C-alpha positions as CSV (number, residue, x, y, z in Angstrom):
1,X,-17.7,14.8,-12.6
2,X,-19.0,18.3,-11.8
3,X,-17.6,18.1,-8.3
4,X,-14.0,17.7,-9.6
5,X,-13.2,21.4,-10.1
6,X,-14.5,22.2,-6.6
7,X,-12.4,19.4,-5.1
8,X,-9.4,20.6,-7.0
9,X,-9.7,24.0,-5.3
10,X,-9.9,22.9,-1.8
11,X,-7.8,25.1,0.4
12,X,-5.0,23.6,2.4
13,X,-5.9,22.8,6.0
14,X,-2.3,23.2,7.2
15,X,-0.5,26.3,5.9
16,X,3.0,25.5,4.5
17,X,6.0,26.9,6.3
18,X,7.1,30.4,5.5
19,X,10.5,29.2,4.1
20,X,10.0,25.7,2.8
21,X,13.0,23.6,1.9
22,X,11.3,22.7,-1.4
23,X,8.0,22.8,-3.2
24,X,7.0,19.2,-3.7
25,X,4.3,17.7,-6.1
26,X,3.1,14.2,-5.8
27,X,1.5,12.7,-8.9
28,X,-0.6,9.6,-8.6
29,X,-2.8,7.8,-11.2
30,X,-5.9,7.9,-9.1
31,X,-7.4,8.6,-5.7
32,X,-10.5,6.5,-6.0
33,X,-9.8,4.1,-3.1
34,X,-7.4,3.8,-0.2
35,X,-4.9,1.1,-1.0
36,X,-1.4,1.0,0.6
37,X,0.2,3.5,-1.8
38,X,-2.7,6.0,-1.4
39,X,-2.5,5.8,2.4
40,X,1.3,6.3,2.3
41,X,1.0,9.3,-0.1
42,X,-1.5,11.0,2.1
43,X,0.6,10.3,5.2
44,X,3.6,12.0,3.4
45,X,1.4,15.0,2.5
46,X,0.4,15.4,6.1
47,X,3.9,14.9,7.7
48,X,6.4,16.5,5.3
49,X,5.4,20.1,6.1
50,X,6.8,19.4,9.6
51,X,10.1,19.0,7.9
52,X,9.9,22.2,5.8
53,X,8.4,20.8,2.6
54,X,5.4,22.5,0.9
55,X,3.3,19.7,-0.7
56,X,0.7,19.5,-3.4
57,X,-1.0,16.4,-5.0
58,X,-2.1,15.9,-8.6
59,X,-4.1,13.0,-9.9
60,X,-5.9,11.9,-13.1
61,X,-9.0,10.3,-11.4
62,X,-10.6,10.9,-8.1
63,X,-13.6,9.9,-6.0
64,X,-14.8,13.2,-4.5
65,X,-16.7,11.4,-1.8
66,X,-13.6,9.6,-0.5
67,X,-13.6,10.3,3.3
68,X,-9.8,10.5,3.4
69,X,-9.8,13.5,1.1
70,X,-12.1,15.6,3.2
71,X,-9.3,17.0,5.4
72,X,-6.4,16.8,2.9
73,X,-3.8,19.1,4.3
74,X,-2.6,20.4,0.9
75,X,-3.9,21.5,-2.5
76,X,-5.3,18.8,-4.7
77,X,-5.2,19.3,-8.5
78,X,-7.4,17.0,-10.6
79,X,-6.8,16.5,-14.3
80,X,-9.4,14.0,-15.5
81,X,-7.9,11.8,-18.2
82,X,-8.8,8.5,-19.7
83,X,-6.1,8.4,-22.4
84,X,-2.5,9.6,-22.4
85,X,-2.4,9.9,-26.2
86,X,-4.4,12.0,-28.6
87,X,-5.9,15.4,-28.0
88,X,-7.0,14.6,-24.4
89,X,-3.5,13.6,-23.4
90,X,-2.0,16.7,-25.0
91,X,-4.5,19.0,-23.2
92,X,-3.7,17.3,-19.9
93,X,0.0,17.6,-20.5
94,X,-0.3,21.3,-21.1
95,X,-2.3,21.8,-17.9
96,X,0.1,19.7,-15.9
97,X,3.1,21.6,-17.4
98,X,1.4,24.9,-16.6
99,X,0.9,23.8,-12.9
100,X,4.5,22.7,-12.5
101,X,6.0,25.9,-14.1
102,X,3.6,28.3,-12.3
103,X,4.1,26.7,-8.8
104,X,7.8,26.2,-9.5
105,X,7.8,22.6,-8.1
106,X,11.4,21.6,-7.4
107,X,10.6,17.9,-6.6
108,X,8.0,15.8,-8.5
109,X,7.4,12.4,-7.0
110,X,5.3,9.9,-9.1
111,X,3.2,6.8,-8.1
112,X,2.1,4.1,-10.6
113,X,2.4,3.7,-14.3
114,X,0.6,6.7,-15.9
115,X,2.2,9.0,-13.4
116,X,5.6,7.5,-13.8
117,X,5.7,7.5,-17.6
118,X,3.3,10.3,-18.7
119,X,3.6,12.6,-15.6
120,X,7.3,12.0,-15.2
121,X,8.0,13.0,-18.8
122,X,5.9,16.1,-18.5
123,X,7.6,17.1,-15.2
124,X,11.1,16.8,-16.8
125,X,10.1,18.8,-19.8
126,X,8.6,21.4,-17.5
127,X,11.8,22.1,-15.6
128,X,11.4,20.1,-12.3
129,X,14.8,19.9,-10.7
130,X,14.3,16.5,-9.2
131,X,12.1,13.6,-10.5
132,X,11.5,10.7,-8.1
133,X,9.5,7.5,-8.9
134,X,8.0,5.3,-6.2
135,X,7.8,1.6,-7.2
136,X,5.5,-0.5,-5.1
137,X,5.1,-3.9,-6.9
138,X,6.8,-6.5,-9.0
139,X,5.3,-5.2,-12.3
140,X,2.0,-7.0,-12.0
141,X,0.1,-4.2,-13.8
142,X,2.6,-3.6,-16.6
143,X,1.8,-4.3,-20.2
144,X,4.4,-4.7,-22.9
145,X,4.3,-1.0,-23.7
146,X,4.8,-0.2,-20.1
147,X,8.0,-2.3,-20.1
148,X,9.4,-0.4,-23.1
149,X,8.4,3.0,-21.7
150,X,10.0,2.3,-18.3
151,X,13.3,1.4,-19.9
152,X,13.1,4.7,-21.9
153,X,12.2,6.7,-18.8
154,X,14.8,5.2,-16.6
155,X,17.5,7.8,-17.5
156,X,15.1,10.6,-16.7
157,X,14.5,9.7,-13.0
158,X,16.9,11.1,-10.6
159,X,16.0,8.4,-8.1
160,X,13.7,5.4,-8.0
161,X,12.4,4.5,-4.5
162,X,11.3,0.9,-4.0
163,X,9.2,-0.5,-1.1
164,X,11.5,-3.6,-0.7
165,X,14.8,-5.0,-1.8
166,X,12.9,-7.5,-3.9
167,X,11.2,-4.7,-5.8
168,X,14.6,-2.9,-6.1
169,X,16.2,-6.0,-7.7
170,X,13.2,-6.3,-10.1
171,X,13.5,-2.6,-11.2
172,X,17.2,-2.8,-11.7
173,X,16.9,-5.9,-13.8
174,X,13.7,-5.2,-15.8
175,X,14.1,-1.5,-16.3
176,X,17.9,-1.6,-16.7
177,X,18.5,1.0,-14.0
178,X,21.8,1.9,-12.5
179,X,21.9,0.3,-9.0
180,X,23.1,3.5,-7.4
181,X,20.0,5.4,-8.5
182,X,17.6,2.8,-6.9
183,X,17.0,2.9,-3.2
184,X,14.7,1.0,-0.8
185,X,12.3,3.1,1.3
186,X,10.2,0.8,3.5
187,X,6.6,1.6,4.3
188,X,5.9,2.7,7.9
189,X,2.8,2.6,10.1
190,X,1.7,4.8,13.0
191,X,1.9,2.6,16.0
192,X,-0.6,4.9,17.9
193,X,-3.3,3.4,15.7
194,X,-2.5,-0.1,16.9
195,X,-2.7,0.9,20.6
196,X,-6.1,2.6,20.3
197,X,-8.7,1.2,22.7
198,X,-11.1,-1.3,21.0
199,X,-14.0,0.6,19.5
200,X,-15.9,-2.5,18.5
201,X,-15.4,-2.0,14.8
202,X,-16.3,-5.0,12.9
203,X,-18.8,-6.4,15.4
204,X,-21.7,-4.9,13.6
205,X,-20.9,-7.3,10.8
206,X,-20.2,-10.4,12.8
207,X,-19.9,-11.3,16.5
208,X,-16.2,-12.2,16.8
209,X,-16.6,-13.2,20.4
210,X,-18.6,-16.3,19.4
211,X,-15.6,-17.8,17.5
212,X,-13.1,-20.1,19.2
213,X,-10.3,-18.8,16.9
214,X,-10.2,-15.8,14.6
215,X,-7.9,-15.7,11.6
216,X,-7.9,-12.4,9.6
217,X,-6.6,-11.3,6.2
218,X,-6.7,-7.8,4.9
219,X,-6.6,-7.1,1.1
220,X,-8.9,-6.1,-1.7
221,X,-10.7,-9.1,-3.2
222,X,-8.8,-9.8,-6.4
223,X,-7.1,-13.0,-7.6
224,X,-3.5,-11.8,-6.9
225,X,-4.3,-11.8,-3.1
226,X,-4.7,-15.6,-3.1
227,X,-7.9,-15.6,-1.0
228,X,-9.0,-18.8,-2.8
229,X,-5.9,-20.5,-1.3
230,X,-6.9,-19.1,2.1
231,X,-10.4,-20.7,1.7
232,X,-8.8,-24.1,1.0
233,X,-6.5,-23.7,4.0
234,X,-9.5,-22.7,6.1
235,X,-11.3,-25.9,5.2
236,X,-8.4,-28.0,6.6
237,X,-8.3,-25.9,9.8
238,X,-12.0,-26.1,10.3
239,X,-11.9,-29.9,10.1
240,X,-10.0,-29.9,13.4
241,X,-11.5,-26.7,14.9
242,X,-15.1,-26.2,13.4
243,X,-15.6,-23.0,15.5
244,X,-12.9,-21.1,13.7
245,X,-13.8,-17.9,11.8
246,X,-11.8,-16.6,8.8
247,X,-12.3,-12.9,8.3
248,X,-11.6,-11.1,5.0
249,X,-11.4,-7.3,5.2
250,X,-11.3,-5.6,1.8
251,X,-13.1,-4.1,-1.1
252,X,-14.6,-6.4,-3.9
253,X,-12.6,-5.4,-6.9
254,X,-13.2,-8.5,-8.9
255,X,-16.9,-9.5,-8.7
256,X,-16.4,-12.8,-10.6
257,X,-13.6,-13.8,-8.3
258,X,-15.7,-13.0,-5.3
259,X,-18.5,-15.3,-6.5
260,X,-15.9,-18.0,-7.1
261,X,-14.8,-17.7,-3.5
262,X,-18.3,-18.0,-2.2
263,X,-18.9,-21.1,-4.3
264,X,-15.6,-22.6,-3.1
265,X,-16.5,-22.0,0.5
266,X,-19.9,-23.7,0.0
267,X,-18.4,-26.7,-1.8
268,X,-16.0,-27.1,1.1
269,X,-18.8,-26.8,3.7
270,X,-17.2,-23.7,5.4
271,X,-19.5,-21.0,4.1
272,X,-20.4,-20.0,7.7
273,X,-16.8,-20.0,8.7
274,X,-15.8,-17.4,6.0
275,X,-16.9,-13.8,6.8
276,X,-16.3,-11.2,4.1
277,X,-16.5,-7.9,6.0
278,X,-16.0,-5.5,3.1
279,X,-13.7,-2.4,3.3
280,X,-13.2,-1.0,6.7
281,X,-12.1,2.4,7.9
282,X,-11.2,0.7,11.2
283,X,-9.0,-2.2,10.2
284,X,-7.0,-2.0,13.4
285,X,-10.2,-2.8,15.4
286,X,-10.7,-6.0,13.5
287,X,-7.0,-6.9,13.8
288,X,-7.1,-6.3,17.6
289,X,-10.0,-8.7,17.9
290,X,-8.2,-11.5,15.9
291,X,-5.8,-14.2,16.9
292,X,-3.7,-14.8,13.7
293,X,-3.1,-12.9,10.6
294,X,-2.8,-14.8,7.3
295,X,-1.9,-13.3,3.9
296,X,-1.5,-15.8,1.0
297,X,-0.8,-13.4,-1.9
298,X,0.5,-14.6,-5.1
299,X,2.5,-11.4,-5.6
300,X,3.5,-8.6,-3.3
301,X,5.8,-5.6,-3.3
302,X,5.7,-5.0,0.4
303,X,2.5,-5.4,2.3
304,X,1.2,-2.7,4.6
305,X,-1.3,-5.1,5.9
306,X,1.5,-7.4,7.2
307,X,3.0,-4.4,9.1
308,X,-0.3,-3.4,10.6
309,X,-0.9,-7.0,11.8
310,X,2.6,-7.2,13.3
311,X,2.1,-3.8,14.9
312,X,-1.1,-5.2,16.6
313,X,1.0,-8.1,18.0
314,X,-0.5,-10.8,15.7
315,X,1.5,-13.8,14.7
316,X,1.6,-13.9,10.9
317,X,1.4,-16.6,8.3
318,X,2.3,-15.1,4.9
319,X,3.5,-16.4,1.5
320,X,7.2,-16.1,0.7
321,X,6.7,-13.6,-2.2
322,X,8.0,-10.1,-2.9
323,X,9.3,-8.3,0.2
324,X,7.4,-10.3,2.8
325,X,10.6,-12.0,4.1
326,X,12.1,-8.6,4.7
327,X,9.5,-8.1,7.5
328,X,8.9,-11.8,8.5
329,X,11.8,-13.8,9.9
330,X,10.8,-17.5,9.5
331,X,9.9,-19.1,12.8
332,X,10.8,-16.0,14.8
333,X,8.1,-13.3,14.3
334,X,5.9,-15.4,11.9
335,X,5.8,-18.1,9.3
336,X,6.6,-18.0,5.6
337,X,4.9,-20.5,3.3
338,X,5.2,-21.2,-0.4
339,X,2.7,-19.5,-2.8
340,X,-0.3,-21.7,-3.7
341,X,0.3,-24.1,-0.8
342,X,-2.9,-24.3,1.2
343,X,-1.7,-27.3,3.1
344,X,1.5,-25.5,4.4
345,X,-0.6,-22.5,5.3
346,X,-3.1,-24.7,7.2
347,X,-0.4,-26.5,9.0
348,X,1.2,-23.2,10.2
349,X,-2.2,-21.8,11.3
350,X,-2.8,-25.0,13.3
351,X,0.6,-24.8,14.9
352,X,-0.3,-21.3,16.2
353,X,-3.7,-22.4,17.4
354,X,-2.3,-25.3,19.3
355,X,0.7,-23.5,20.7
356,X,-0.8,-20.2,22.2
357,X,2.5,-19.4,24.0
358,X,4.4,-19.6,20.7
359,X,1.8,-17.5,19.0
360,X,2.1,-14.8,21.7
361,X,5.8,-14.7,21.5
362,X,5.8,-14.4,17.7
363,X,3.2,-11.6,18.0
364,X,5.4,-9.8,20.5
365,X,8.5,-10.1,18.4
366,X,6.5,-8.9,15.4
367,X,5.6,-5.7,17.3
368,X,9.2,-5.2,18.2
369,X,10.2,-5.6,14.5
370,X,7.8,-2.8,13.5
371,X,9.0,-0.6,16.3
372,X,12.6,-1.0,15.2
373,X,12.3,-0.7,11.4
374,X,8.8,0.1,10.1
375,X,7.3,3.1,11.7
376,X,6.0,6.2,10.0
377,X,8.7,8.3,11.7
378,X,11.4,6.0,10.3
379,X,9.9,6.3,6.8
380,X,9.6,10.1,6.9
381,X,13.1,10.6,8.3
382,X,14.7,8.5,5.5
383,X,12.6,10.2,2.8
384,X,13.6,13.7,4.0
385,X,17.2,12.6,3.9
386,X,16.8,11.3,0.4
387,X,15.1,14.5,-0.8
388,X,17.9,16.6,0.7
389,X,20.5,14.5,-0.9
390,X,18.9,14.9,-4.3
391,X,18.3,18.6,-4.0
392,X,21.9,19.1,-2.9
393,X,23.2,17.3,-6.0
394,X,20.9,19.4,-8.2
395,X,21.7,22.8,-6.7
396,X,22.7,25.2,-9.5
């Protein structure tokens, strides 16, 4: 932990504009890995200064060796905290309050439970003009105390931004929020990443050229991602096409579940067909070398991985959960299948394998969908508009 103070004092790489529209603080529970929310937050921190916002980031846990933090274009403030209650929580609250008041942050934007509830309350009590919460899932990490706290905090948030209409409906219903204070802000991806020439990323782990068909999924290895359902679907596909490879890109976050997946693959005689590639800093390279994208999550808010696959022109087979159907139009730019239904997933994968023209058309339409609705530029433009609207309403 000795590296934390040094990391917290890293100078900004990009100087803020001389006359920023507002001083903005992002608060996120942790920066110990690069999930969808973390990548979106760092994208915002890099892009918002172009629109006149001076950004800073605060977090309660950090991996100082995380490569994405090496060139962070704004100040990073680290407040190590294991508990929000007791003396440690009180000390952290005082430090966060001191930061907000000394830097005169006008907008505080929170990500995840601790930041929403603990950080949001401290921000309001510290005089932040605007408090925004980013909600990115269907409450899968909430405990009973979180549910109570979210209902209490609801009145303190000036706006709740959700990643999909499904998450918006969930927040209005579960947190008893006024609908006019909850808006949908879709994730966006940088299409330049999808067009980069193939660097061969992923071939060091497995030679993808040797496979007749390559089906890829991207997601950290934990039960909610439904990778066990993918393994069962893979067994059915491999009965007809034994040379098919199923690629899993993601960090092992549940070691027991990972061992269960390996045992399941062995029992179904497809151990050699399942390739667990681990986390990758070049996901797009693996996507570009694949033929089909398949995500069989049990629960999703709105999947960045689906957008990245669509941006790479891959036909997608995904479960009809969360906001997936807001990106995938059934039978047009991909297929939606019921959760837990390995047979339905296998049938759709086989349809795409056996109808390459249909697969290409779906992939092309998926790319068009991203170009029209889910780019980084579209996300930033809408967010800036939302911030301006909130600041205008809160002008003294």
